PyMOL Python script that loads the backbone (N, CA, C, O; Angstrom):
from pymol import cmd

cmd.read_pdbstr("""\
ATOM      1  N   MET A   1     -64.957 -92.968-137.395  1.00  0.00           N
ATOM      2  CA  MET A   1     -65.754 -93.354-136.441  1.00  0.00           C
ATOM      3  C   MET A   1     -66.886 -93.338-137.311  1.00  0.00           C
ATOM      4  O   MET A   1     -67.018 -92.581-138.272  1.00  0.00           O
ATOM      5  N   LEU A   2     -68.057 -94.593-136.762  1.00  0.00           N
ATOM      6  CA  LEU A   2     -69.592 -95.215-137.281  1.00  0.00           C
ATOM      7  C   LEU A   2     -70.287 -94.581-136.328  1.00  0.00           C
ATOM      8  O   LEU A   2     -70.092 -94.373-135.130  1.00  0.00           O
ATOM      9  N   LEU A   3     -71.594 -94.168-137.500  1.00  0.00           N
ATOM     10  CA  LEU A   3     -72.610 -93.815-136.352  1.00  0.00           C
ATOM     11  C   LEU A   3     -73.786 -94.838-135.749  1.00  0.00           C
ATOM     12  O   LEU A   3     -74.444 -94.212-134.919  1.00  0.00           O
ATOM     13  N   ILE A   4     -73.945 -95.299-135.800  1.00  0.00           N
ATOM     14  CA  ILE A   4     -75.602 -97.395-135.577  1.00  0.00           C
ATOM     15  C   ILE A   4     -76.194 -96.269-135.071  1.00  0.00           C
ATOM     16  O   ILE A   4     -75.752 -95.702-134.072  1.00  0.00           O
ATOM     17  N   PRO A   5     -77.679 -95.696-136.003  1.00  0.00           N
ATOM     18  CA  PRO A   5     -79.406 -95.868-135.548  1.00  0.00           C
ATOM     19  C   PRO A   5     -79.829 -95.887-134.020  1.00  0.00           C
ATOM     20  O   PRO A   5     -78.714 -95.696-133.535  1.00  0.00           O
ATOM     21  N   CYS A   6     -80.215 -95.932-133.527  1.00  0.00           N
ATOM     22  CA  CYS A   6     -80.390 -96.219-132.269  1.00  0.00           C
ATOM     23  C   CYS A   6     -82.336 -95.307-132.071  1.00  0.00           C
ATOM     24  O   CYS A   6     -82.522 -94.189-131.590  1.00  0.00           O
ATOM     25  N   PRO A   7     -83.490 -96.301-132.642  1.00  0.00           N
ATOM     26  CA  PRO A   7     -84.437 -96.024-132.403  1.00  0.00           C
ATOM     27  C   PRO A   7     -84.892 -96.161-131.224  1.00  0.00           C
ATOM     28  O   PRO A   7     -85.890 -96.848-131.007  1.00  0.00           O
ATOM     29  N   TYR A   8     -83.738 -95.056-129.568  1.00  0.00           N
ATOM     30  CA  TYR A   8     -83.879 -94.397-128.561  1.00  0.00           C
ATOM     31  C   TYR A   8     -84.116 -92.790-128.550  1.00  0.00           C
ATOM     32  O   TYR A   8     -84.805 -91.773-128.462  1.00  0.00           O
ATOM     33  N   CYS A   9     -82.716 -93.620-128.750  1.00  0.00           N
ATOM     34  CA  CYS A   9     -81.501 -91.861-128.619  1.00  0.00           C
ATOM     35  C   CYS A   9     -80.516 -91.614-129.066  1.00  0.00           C
ATOM     36  O   CYS A   9     -79.389 -91.310-128.676  1.00  0.00           O
ATOM     37  N   GLY A  10     -81.356 -91.869-130.555  1.00  0.00           N
ATOM     38  CA  GLY A  10     -80.687 -91.606-132.052  1.00  0.00           C
ATOM     39  C   GLY A  10     -78.940 -91.734-132.729  1.00  0.00           C
ATOM     40  O   GLY A  10     -78.537 -92.862-132.445  1.00  0.00           O
ATOM     41  N   LYS A  11     -78.734 -91.583-132.875  1.00  0.00           N
ATOM     42  CA  LYS A  11     -76.493 -92.048-133.682  1.00  0.00           C
ATOM     43  C   LYS A  11     -76.441 -92.793-132.470  1.00  0.00           C
ATOM     44  O   LYS A  11     -77.050 -92.226-131.563  1.00  0.00           O
ATOM     45  N   ARG A  12     -76.084 -93.530-132.255  1.00  0.00           N
ATOM     46  CA  ARG A  12     -74.799 -93.500-131.024  1.00  0.00           C
ATOM     47  C   ARG A  12     -73.082 -93.512-131.794  1.00  0.00           C
ATOM     48  O   ARG A  12     -72.645 -94.654-131.932  1.00  0.00           O
ATOM     49  N   PRO A  13     -72.591 -92.920-132.044  1.00  0.00           N
ATOM     50  CA  PRO A  13     -71.364 -94.175-132.000  1.00  0.00           C
ATOM     51  C   PRO A  13     -71.208 -95.619-131.329  1.00  0.00           C
ATOM     52  O   PRO A  13     -71.698 -96.018-130.273  1.00  0.00           O
ATOM     53  N   GLU A  14     -70.249 -96.400-132.395  1.00  0.00           N
ATOM     54  CA  GLU A  14     -70.161 -97.593-132.277  1.00  0.00           C
ATOM     55  C   GLU A  14     -69.490 -98.120-131.657  1.00  0.00           C
ATOM     56  O   GLU A  14     -69.224 -99.311-131.820  1.00  0.00           O
ATOM     57  N   ILE A  15     -68.855 -97.156-130.460  1.00  0.00           N
ATOM     58  CA  ILE A  15     -67.973 -97.171-128.848  1.00  0.00           C
ATOM     59  C   ILE A  15     -67.906 -97.597-128.428  1.00  0.00           C
ATOM     60  O   ILE A  15     -66.938 -98.217-127.985  1.00  0.00           O
ATOM     61  N   GLU A  16     -69.830 -97.578-128.078  1.00  0.00           N
ATOM     62  CA  GLU A  16     -71.454 -97.800-126.930  1.00  0.00           C
ATOM     63  C   GLU A  16     -71.358 -99.277-127.588  1.00  0.00           C
ATOM     64  O   GLU A  16     -70.157 -99.508-127.725  1.00  0.00           O
ATOM     65  N   PHE A  17     -71.501 -99.480-127.674  1.00  0.00           N
ATOM     66  CA  PHE A  17     -72.356-100.809-128.053  1.00  0.00           C
ATOM     67  C   PHE A  17     -70.980-102.270-128.052  1.00  0.00           C
ATOM     68  O   PHE A  17     -69.796-102.339-128.384  1.00  0.00           O
ATOM     69  N   THR A  18     -71.330-102.598-127.856  1.00  0.00           N
ATOM     70  CA  THR A  18     -70.627-104.122-127.534  1.00  0.00           C
ATOM     71  C   THR A  18     -70.878-104.664-127.323  1.00  0.00           C
ATOM     72  O   THR A  18     -72.048-104.696-126.942  1.00  0.00           O
ATOM     73  N   TYR A  19     -69.631-106.370-127.309  1.00  0.00           N
ATOM     74  CA  TYR A  19     -70.529-108.443-128.219  1.00  0.00           C
ATOM     75  C   TYR A  19     -70.339-108.854-126.310  1.00  0.00           C
ATOM     76  O   TYR A  19     -69.303-109.279-125.798  1.00  0.00           O
ATOM     77  N   GLY A  20     -71.530-108.594-125.650  1.00  0.00           N
ATOM     78  CA  GLY A  20     -71.527-109.087-124.864  1.00  0.00           C
ATOM     79  C   GLY A  20     -71.226-111.184-124.824  1.00  0.00           C
ATOM     80  O   GLY A  20     -70.291-111.899-124.465  1.00  0.00           O
ATOM     81  N   GLY A  21     -71.929-111.311-125.121  1.00  0.00           N
ATOM     82  CA  GLY A  21     -71.264-113.140-125.683  1.00  0.00           C
ATOM     83  C   GLY A  21     -72.552-112.565-126.119  1.00  0.00           C
ATOM     84  O   GLY A  21     -73.052-111.484-126.429  1.00  0.00           O
ATOM     85  N   GLN A  22     -72.993-114.450-125.929  1.00  0.00           N
ATOM     86  CA  GLN A  22     -74.457-115.300-126.728  1.00  0.00           C
ATOM     87  C   GLN A  22     -75.333-115.398-126.189  1.00  0.00           C
ATOM     88  O   GLN A  22     -75.430-116.372-125.443  1.00  0.00           O
ATOM     89  N   ALA A  23     -76.512-114.371-126.289  1.00  0.00           N
ATOM     90  CA  ALA A  23     -78.091-114.438-125.681  1.00  0.00           C
ATOM     91  C   ALA A  23     -78.179-115.337-124.870  1.00  0.00           C
ATOM     92  O   ALA A  23     -78.362-114.949-123.716  1.00  0.00           O
ATOM     93  N   HIS A  24     -78.083-117.050-125.115  1.00  0.00           N
ATOM     94  CA  HIS A  24     -78.880-117.708-124.560  1.00  0.00           C
ATOM     95  C   HIS A  24     -78.328-118.557-123.617  1.00  0.00           C
ATOM     96  O   HIS A  24     -78.830-119.641-123.321  1.00  0.00           O
ATOM     97  N   LEU A  25     -76.649-117.810-122.815  1.00  0.00           N
ATOM     98  CA  LEU A  25     -76.257-118.251-121.753  1.00  0.00           C
ATOM     99  C   LEU A  25     -76.262-117.529-120.407  1.00  0.00           C
ATOM    100  O   LEU A  25     -76.197-116.322-120.173  1.00  0.00           O
ATOM    101  N   VAL A  26     -76.369-118.708-119.474  1.00  0.00           N
ATOM    102  CA  VAL A  26     -76.811-117.911-118.539  1.00  0.00           C
ATOM    103  C   VAL A  26     -75.551-117.389-117.910  1.00  0.00           C
ATOM    104  O   VAL A  26     -74.761-118.281-117.599  1.00  0.00           O
ATOM    105  N   ARG A  27     -75.163-116.138-117.643  1.00  0.00           N
ATOM    106  CA  ARG A  27     -74.124-115.751-116.533  1.00  0.00           C
ATOM    107  C   ARG A  27     -74.279-115.084-115.628  1.00  0.00           C
ATOM    108  O   ARG A  27     -74.948-114.051-115.633  1.00  0.00           O
ATOM    109  N   PRO A  28     -73.358-115.814-114.154  1.00  0.00           N
ATOM    110  CA  PRO A  28     -73.683-115.361-112.954  1.00  0.00           C
ATOM    111  C   PRO A  28     -73.301-114.012-112.212  1.00  0.00           C
ATOM    112  O   PRO A  28     -72.492-113.088-112.125  1.00  0.00           O
ATOM    113  N   GLN A  29     -73.932-114.315-111.959  1.00  0.00           N
ATOM    114  CA  GLN A  29     -73.653-112.523-111.181  1.00  0.00           C
ATOM    115  C   GLN A  29     -72.904-111.740-110.842  1.00  0.00           C
ATOM    116  O   GLN A  29     -73.298-110.670-110.377  1.00  0.00           O
TER     117      GLN A  29
END
""", "prot")
cmd.dss("prot")
cmd.show_as("cartoon", "prot")
cmd.util.cbc("prot")
cmd.orient("prot")
């Protein structure tokens, strides 16, 4: 398991981070 350092909560496992798509696209609610 890869631990990613978070500046707010310390090291977190990679499964907590997901790819949500491109940031410039507006997604419907």
